[in-house]
N, C-alpha and C positions, 0 to 999 in steps of 0.2 A: 385535858383537851379543851381548847377554847371554843366558845359558841360558834364562831364563824367557821372553824374547822369542822365542828360536828355537823353544822348545817350542810357544808360542802360534801362531807362524807355521806350524809343521808340524801344528797341531791335535793335539798329543800331550801326554801327561802324563809326568812324570818316571818314574812307576811303570811305565808302558807301555814307555818307552824302556829302562829297566833290565831288564825282562823280555826284550825283544828282544836286548839286548846280552848277557844271560846265556846265551841260546840260542847266539849266535855264539861266545862264549868257551868254552862247553861243547864245541862242534864243534871248535874249535882244540885244546882239551885232549884230546879223543878222538883226533884226528889224531895228536897228539904221542905218545899212548900206543900207538896201533895201528902207527904208522910212526916209531919213535924215531930210526932212522938217517937216514931221509929228512928228518925234521924238522930234525935236527942239520945235515945237509948243506945244506938250504935256508937255514938261519940263517947258516952259515959263508959260503955264496955271497953272501948279502945283505951280510954284514959286510965281505967282501972288496971289494965295490963301493961301500960306504958307504951302501947303501940300507937301508930299514927291513926287519926280518925278522919272522918269525912269533913269535919270542921277544919282540921289541919290542911286537908286537900284544898278546901276553898281558899284558905290563906295562901297556900302554895301557888294556886293558879294566879292570884293577884300579883304575887311576887315575881313569878315567871314572866307574866305579861309585861310588867314594868322593866324587868331585866332585858327582855328581847327588844323592847322599844328603845331602850338606852344603848343597846349594842350596835 
């Protein structure tokens, strides 16, 4: 499914989705700042099991934002 079709199916605009993703990314950044050792520990735990980590999520938000802006 293409992004424009997905947005249409969800009855959403790219701008609306970007705003919501920005809120989520801000919450992750705030968590990282407030609990840096816990953030690091959770990332290490995820890496040791091969799972996605909060650090990966931060990178994913950046990638998604760029993808939506370019779409």
